[in-house]
C-alpha positions in Angstrom: 0.0 0.0 0.0 1.4 3.4 -1.0 1.8 5.7 2.0 1.2 9.5 1.5 4.1 10.2 3.9 6.5 8.6 1.5 5.8 11.2 -1.3 6.0 14.0 1.3 9.4 12.7 2.4 10.6 12.5 -1.2 9.5 16.1 -1.9 11.2 17.4 1.2 14.4 15.6 0.2 14.3 17.2 -3.3 13.6 20.6 -1.8 16.6 20.3 0.6 18.8 19.5 -2.3 17.7 22.5 -4.2 18.2 24.8 -1.2 21.7 23.4 -0.7 22.5 24.0 -4.4 21.4 27.6 -4.1 23.4 28.2 -1.0 26.5 26.6 -2.6 26.0 28.8 -5.7 25.8 32.0 -3.6 28.9 31.0 -1.7 30.7 30.3 -4.9 29.9 33.6 -6.4 31.0 35.4 -3.2 34.3 33.6 -3.3 34.8 34.4 -6.9 34.0 38.1 -6.4 36.4 38.3 -3.4 39.2 36.9 -5.6 38.6 39.6 -8.3 40.3 43.1 -8.0 37.7 45.7 -7.1 39.7 48.9 -6.4 36.8 51.3 -6.0 35.7 49.5 -2.9 39.2 49.7 -1.2 40.2 53.2 -2.1 39.9 54.9 1.3 41.3 51.9 3.0 44.5 52.1 0.8 45.9 55.1 2.8 47.2 55.3 6.3 48.1 58.8 7.5 50.2 59.7 10.6 51.1 63.1 12.1 54.4 63.9 13.8 56.9 66.7 14.4 60.6 66.5 13.6 62.6 66.1 16.8 64.1 69.4 17.8 66.4 67.9 20.5 70.1 67.4 19.8 71.8 64.2 20.8 68.5 62.3 21.4 68.4 58.8 19.8 67.8 57.3 17.4 68.9 60.3 15.1 71.3 62.4 17.1 71.6 65.7 15.0 68.7 68.1 14.8 67.8 71.0 12.4 68.9 74.6 12.8 66.2 76.6 14.5 65.8 79.3 11.8 63.6 82.3 12.1 61.6 83.5 9.0 64.4 86.0 8.2 66.9 83.3 7.5 65.0 80.6 5.6 62.7 80.6 2.5 60.4 78.0 1.1 62.4 76.3 -1.7 59.6 76.8 -4.3 56.3 75.4 -5.6 57.5 72.2 -7.3 56.0 70.2 -4.4 59.0 67.8 -3.9 62.4 68.7 -2.6 65.3 67.1 -0.8 64.8 68.0 2.8 68.4 67.3 3.6 69.2 70.3 1.4 66.6 72.8 2.3 66.4 72.0 6.1 69.0 69.4 7.0 68.3 67.0 9.8 64.5 67.6 10.0 63.5 64.0 9.5 60.7 61.5 10.1 63.0 58.5 10.0 66.7 58.3 10.8 69.4 57.2 10.6 67.6 54.2 8.8 64.2 53.7 7.4 63.2 51.6 10.4 64.2 54.2 13.0 61.4 56.7 13.5 62.9 59.8 15.0 60.0 62.2 14.8 58.0 62.9 18.0 54.3 63.1 19.0 54.8 66.0 21.4 57.1 69.0 21.8 58.7 70.6 24.9 59.8 74.2 25.3 63.2 73.3 26.6 64.2 72.1 23.1 62.6 74.9 21.2 63.5 78.5 20.4 61.1 81.4 20.3 60.3 82.4 16.8 61.8 79.3 15.3 60.7 77.1 12.4 58.8 74.0 13.4 58.8 71.2 10.7 55.9 68.7 11.0 56.1 65.4 9.2 53.0 63.7 7.7 53.5 60.0 6.8 51.3 58.6 4.0 51.5 54.8 3.6 49.8 53.3 0.5 48.8 49.6 0.6 46.2 49.0 -2.1 44.7 50.3 -5.3 44.6 54.0 -6.0 42.9 54.0 -9.5 39.5 55.6 -8.7 41.1 58.7 -7.3 44.2 58.5 -9.5 46.5 58.5 -6.4 45.4 61.9 -5.2 44.3 62.8 -1.6 43.8 65.9 0.5 44.4 66.4 4.2 43.9 69.3 6.6 45.7 70.3 9.8 45.4 73.0 12.5 48.0 74.9 14.5 46.7 76.9 17.5 47.9 80.5 17.8 47.3 80.6 21.6 47.6 78.2 24.5 44.7 76.1 25.8 44.5 78.5 28.8 44.3 81.6 26.5 47.8 82.8 26.9 49.2 84.8 23.9 51.6 82.1 22.7 51.5 79.6 19.9 52.1 79.3 16.2 52.6 82.6 14.4 49.5 83.7 12.4 51.7 86.1 10.4 53.3 83.3 8.5 50.5 80.7 8.6 51.7 77.5 6.8 55.0 78.7 5.4 55.9 75.8 3.2 54.9 72.2 2.3 56.6 69.6 0.1 57.3 65.8 -0.2 60.7 65.2 1.4 62.4 63.0 -1.2 65.5 62.5 1.0 63.9 61.3 4.2 65.1 57.8 5.0 61.5 56.7 5.3 60.5 57.8 1.9 59.6 55.1 -0.6 58.6 56.4 -4.0 59.8 54.2 -6.9 57.9 56.3 -9.4 59.5 59.5 -8.1 56.2 61.2 -8.7 54.7 61.9 -5.3 54.4 65.7 -4.6 52.4 68.4 -2.9 50.3 69.8 -5.8 49.1 72.7 -3.8 48.3 73.9 -0.3 46.2 76.7 1.1 46.5 78.3 4.5 44.3 80.7 6.5 43.1 81.7 10.0 40.0 80.2 11.6 38.4 81.0 14.9 38.8 84.3 16.8 40.6 85.5 19.9 42.1 82.8 22.1 40.4 80.1 19.9 42.2 81.1 16.7 44.1 78.5 14.7 46.1 78.3 11.5 44.4 76.0 9.0 46.3 74.2 6.3 44.8 72.0 3.5 47.2 70.0 1.3 46.6 68.2 -2.0 49.1 65.3 -2.6 49.3 63.4 -5.9 51.5 60.6 -7.4 50.5 58.1 -4.7 51.0 54.5 -5.8 50.5 51.1 -4.1 53.6 50.4 -1.9 54.6 54.1 -1.5 55.6 55.5 1.9 55.6 59.3 1.4 56.8 62.0 3.9 55.2 65.4 3.6 57.1 68.1 5.5 55.0 71.1 6.6 56.7 74.3 8.0 55.2 76.7 10.6 56.8 79.2 13.0 56.4 79.8 16.7 55.6 83.3 18.0 58.8 85.2 18.8 57.5 86.5 22.2 55.8 84.9 25.2 54.2 86.8 28.0 55.6 86.0 31.5 53.4 83.7 33.4 51.9 82.0 30.3 50.4 78.6 31.0 48.7 75.8 29.1 49.5 73.7 26.0 49.6 74.6 22.3 47.7 72.1 20.2 48.1 70.9 16.6 45.8 68.5 14.9 45.3 66.3 11.9 41.7 67.3 11.1 40.5 65.4 8.1 41.6 63.5 5.0 39.9 62.2 1.9 40.6 60.9 -1.6 40.1 63.0 -4.7 36.7 61.4 -5.3 35.5 62.4 -1.8 35.9 59.1 0.1 36.8 59.8 3.7 40.2 58.4 5.0 40.0 57.3 8.6 43.0 58.0 10.9 41.5 58.4 14.4 42.6 61.3 16.6 46.1 62.6 16.1 47.6 65.6 17.8 51.2 66.9 18.3 50.9 69.3 21.3 53.5 71.7 22.6 53.4 70.9 26.3 55.3 70.6 29.5 52.9 69.4 32.2 50.4 71.9 30.9 52.9 74.8 31.3 54.8 76.5 28.5 56.3 78.6 31.2 59.2 76.2 31.0 60.6 78.7 28.5 61.4 80.8 31.5 62.3 78.2 34.1 64.6 75.8 32.3 68.3 76.1 33.4 70.9 76.7 30.7 74.6 77.5 30.6 75.7 80.4 28.5 79.2 81.7 28.0 80.7 84.8 26.3 84.3 85.5 25.2 85.9 88.5 23.4 89.1 89.4 21.5 90.5 92.7 20.2 92.3 93.4 17.0 94.8 94.9 16.8 96.4 95.0 20.3 98.3 97.2 20.8 96.3 99.8 18.8 97.5 103.3 17.9 95.5 106.4 18.8 93.2 107.5 16.0 93.0 104.0 14.4 90.2 101.4 14.2 89.8 98.7 16.9 87.7 95.6 16.2 86.1 93.4 18.8 85.1 89.8 18.0 82.4 88.5 20.5 81.5 84.8 20.7 78.3 83.7 22.4 77.9 80.0 23.2 75.4 77.7 24.8 77.7 75.2 26.5 74.8 73.2 28.0 74.0 69.8 26.6 70.2 69.7 26.4 68.3 72.9 26.7 67.7 75.8 24.2 68.5 79.3 25.5 65.8 81.7 24.4 66.0 85.5 24.0 69.8 85.6 24.4 70.9 89.3 24.8 74.5 90.5 24.6 75.3 94.0 25.8 78.7 95.5 25.0 79.9 98.6 26.9 82.4 100.7 25.0 85.3 102.5 26.7 84.9 106.3 26.8 87.9 106.5 24.5 86.1 104.6 21.7 83.4 105.6 19.3 81.1 103.1 17.6 81.5 102.6 13.8 79.6 99.4 12.8 78.5 95.9 13.8 78.3 92.7 11.8 74.7 92.0 12.7 71.6 94.1 12.0 69.7 93.7 15.2 71.1 96.0 17.8 70.3 99.2 19.7 72.6 101.9 21.1 72.1 103.7 24.4 75.0 105.9 25.2 78.1 103.6 25.3 75.9 100.4 25.6 75.3 98.4 22.4 72.7 95.7 22.9 72.4 92.7 20.5 69.3 90.4 20.3 71.0 87.1 19.5 67.7 85.1 19.5 68.0 81.5 20.6 71.1 79.3 21.1 70.7 75.5 20.8 73.0 73.3 22.9 76.5 73.6 21.6 75.6 76.4 19.2 77.7 79.6 18.9 77.0 83.0 17.4 79.6 85.6 16.5 79.4 89.4 16.6 82.0 91.8 15.3 82.1 95.4 16.5 84.2 98.1 14.7 85.2 101.2 16.7 87.5 104.2 16.4 90.1 104.9 19.0 90.0 108.5 20.2 93.2 110.5 19.3 93.5 111.4 23.0 93.0 107.8 24.3 95.3 107.1 27.3 98.6 105.5 26.5 100.6 105.8 29.8 99.2 103.0 31.8 100.8 100.3 29.6 104.0 101.6 28.1 105.0 98.2 26.6 104.4 97.0 23.1 102.6 93.9 24.4 98.9 92.9 23.9 96.5 92.6 26.8 94.8 89.4 28.0 91.1 89.4 28.6 89.1 87.4 31.2 86.1 87.2 33.5 87.4 89.6 36.1 87.9 93.4 35.9 91.5 94.1 34.7 93.8 96.1 36.8 96.4 97.0 34.2 95.2 98.6 31.0 94.9 101.7 28.8 91.3 101.0 27.8 88.9 98.1 28.3 85.6 96.9 27.0 83.0 94.7 28.8 80.4 92.4 27.3 77.5 90.8 29.1 75.4 87.8 28.0 72.0 86.9 29.5 68.8 85.0 28.5 65.2 84.8 29.7 66.0 81.5 31.5 68.3 80.7 34.4 72.0 80.2 34.0 73.7 77.3 35.7 77.1 79.1 35.9 76.9 83.0 35.7 80.6 83.3 36.3 81.3 83.2 32.6 78.6 85.7 31.6 80.7 88.9 31.7 84.0 89.2 29.8 86.5 92.1 30.0 88.9 92.8 27.2 91.7 95.4 27.9 93.7 96.9 25.1 97.1 98.5 25.0 97.0 101.9 23.3 100.1 103.4 21.6 100.8 107.1 21.0 100.0 108.2 17.4 103.2 108.8 15.4 104.1 112.2 14.0 105.4 112.2 10.5 108.2 114.3 9.1 108.3 114.9 5.3 111.5 115.9 3.3 111.4 116.6 -0.5 114.5 116.4 -2.5 113.7 119.7 -4.3 111.1 122.2 -5.0 108.3 120.7 -7.0 107.9 122.0 -10.5 106.1 120.5 -13.5 108.2 118.0 -15.3 110.8 117.6 -12.4 111.7 114.3 -10.7 110.4 114.5 -7.1 111.5 112.2 -4.3 110.1 112.1 -0.7 111.7 110.8 2.5 109.3 110.1 5.5 110.2 109.4 9.1 107.9 108.9 12.1 108.1 109.5 15.8 107.5 107.1 17.5 108.0 104.5 14.8 105.9 101.2 14.9 105.7 100.2 11.2 107.7 98.3 8.6 106.1 99.6 5.4 104.5 102.8 4.2 102.0 103.5 1.4 102.5 106.9 -0.3 99.7 108.4 -2.4 100.3 111.6 -4.6 97.2 113.7 -5.4 96.9 116.9 -7.4 94.9 119.9 -6.4 91.7 118.3 -7.8 92.2 115.2 -5.7 93.2 113.1 -8.7 95.7 110.3 -7.8 98.8 110.5 -10.0 100.9 107.9 -8.2 100.8 105.4 -5.4 103.5 103.1 -4.1 104.4 101.1 -1.0 107.9 101.3 0.3 109.8 99.4 3.0 111.6 101.1 6.0 115.3 101.3 5.5 117.6 102.9 8.0 114.6 104.0 10.0 113.1 106.0 7.2 110.8 105.5 4.2 112.1 106.8 0.8 109.9 107.0 -2.3 111.0 106.4 -5.9 111.4 109.3 -8.2 108.1 110.8 -9.3 107.9 113.0 -12.4 105.4 115.8 -11.8 103.3 115.9 -15.0 103.0 119.2 -17.0 100.1 121.5 -16.6 99.5 120.4 -13.0 100.5 123.4 -11.0 98.8 124.1 -7.7 98.7 122.7 -4.2 99.3 118.9 -4.1 98.7 116.4 -1.3 100.7 113.4 -0.1 98.8 110.9 2.1 100.8 108.2 4.0 99.5 105.0 5.7 102.0 103.1 7.8 101.6 99.3 8.3 103.0 97.0 11.0 104.0 94.4 8.4 106.1 94.6 5.2 104.6 95.3 1.8 101.5 97.0 3.2 100.4 94.1 5.4 99.5 93.8 9.0 97.7 96.5 11.0 97.6 100.2 10.3 99.8 101.9 12.9 99.6 105.5 11.7 98.4 107.9 9.0 99.5 111.3 7.9 99.0 114.0 5.3 101.1 116.9 4.0 100.7 119.5 1.2 103.2 121.1 -1.0 103.1 123.7 -3.9 103.8 122.7 -7.5 104.8 125.5 -9.9 105.2 125.5 -13.7 107.7 128.2 -14.8 106.8 128.5 -18.6 103.5 130.2 -19.7 101.5 127.6 -21.3 98.5 127.4 -23.7 97.1 123.9 -23.2 95.7 122.1 -26.2 92.1 123.0 -26.7 92.3 126.4 -25.1 91.6 129.6 -27.0 93.4 133.0 -27.0 91.4 136.0 -28.1 93.3 139.1 -29.1 92.2 142.4 -30.7 94.8 142.9 -33.3 95.0 144.6 -36.7 97.0 144.1 -39.9 100.7 143.8 -39.4 100.5 143.2 -35.7 98.4 140.1 -36.2 100.8 138.8 -38.9 103.8 139.5 -36.8 102.4 137.7 -33.7 101.4 134.7 -35.9 104.9 134.5 -37.3 106.5 134.6 -33.9 104.2 131.9 -32.5 104.8 129.6 -35.5 107.8 128.0 -33.7 105.7 127.0 -30.6 104.4 123.5 -30.4 100.6 122.9 -30.4 100.4 122.8 -26.7 102.2 126.1 -26.3 100.2 128.2 -28.8 
């Protein structure tokens, strides 16, 4: 007997087989699709972006050097090409170093390693692992740099310069760019927010990104050059957003690189540093009335902290007058010349040269030798004149005993020159000059002959022989009558070398005994008949320059 349950069981079995076939077909299609390339779905996931700052500390591993802390006056953006060798434009500002596996960049900054007003290079790492076809390897990202602290103090990144520069650093050890085509196409920068909430916004478009690339984008901003006393809080920077060229969001989480020190940027004031100053004088001894040059060396001899707002004040002797200085940033108040040296990194030195004139009445009797004077960190007791230089900074100094340097100088009496000519000076005559000096310090003398119009006709340098200087014969040219001048400059070395030890001037008359009619001149006479012919006949024997 046929049971109805048998047909039902058979139908259920067939149905189950069909369901299993459908499921297997769906699974098979899924596996097949997963094996096929489908770049449009993976575009935003192809990019990983990380936000750092180049390490400003010296001698901190893994990469021990650090970049020079330039202010805007001393560094320019290399251009708009979008890719440059960072080792050329700002050496030692790196993301990786010394090798591609050693990340040296930092995720926070501290005041003790920074200088007020300095460049701060940030490093953006873009890693590509996947297809980039839909957006053609182009992405954009945005950053922010606060211009004030989190507590509202007026210190942060300088809004006057906004984002100063941005480029792909082709020389960073971490850069992988086989196509050599990654670059910053463009960037824009502006100010957002108001008051204490103001920040610098930067938006960057990067192209040439290919699967397997690891690109380092370097972004330059500057710190403000001044900080109010008592400032507190942190200064924030952020990676705000990123997306592909076709608008797909790139996820990177929350990334900040704050400038902090236990919520207190007041560390700019409280960090202990060790500054030192030295000074030399050239020449020493120096002669009254001559120039005296001082070379000042400022140095941060500490091993870790940056010295900010370094000030050097040089106090001139009353017997000196200021001529010039080798740096542009200085002020003068009486005999005090104050130089703003900015910041000094550990081990860094800065040099300043001051040129002065020694008064013709400067004292000479205190040191009657021909020896130079030795400077030091205590007030000299034996000197003719001395200069003092003081160095200080906004922070504390571990050893103030080397912050004031005294440089004494031996001053010599200015020589008086005696001039003897071999004969009275006339046009066309050979003239010779013998010069002696009292006192005598030099070995050679430059002699310059000038006519009454100041035109130089002859210059020579002669050596001292038998205690005097004697010129070669000089022929006074024709048509040069008048009052002539001889200028002499005496040098401590032979052949016009060494230091100037004296200068002098004398004048002498030059006469020309024969009436002359120079070429090109005209003589107008009111003559008639025979008188004119007679004069013409008599003048026929004169040369052209006599007629």
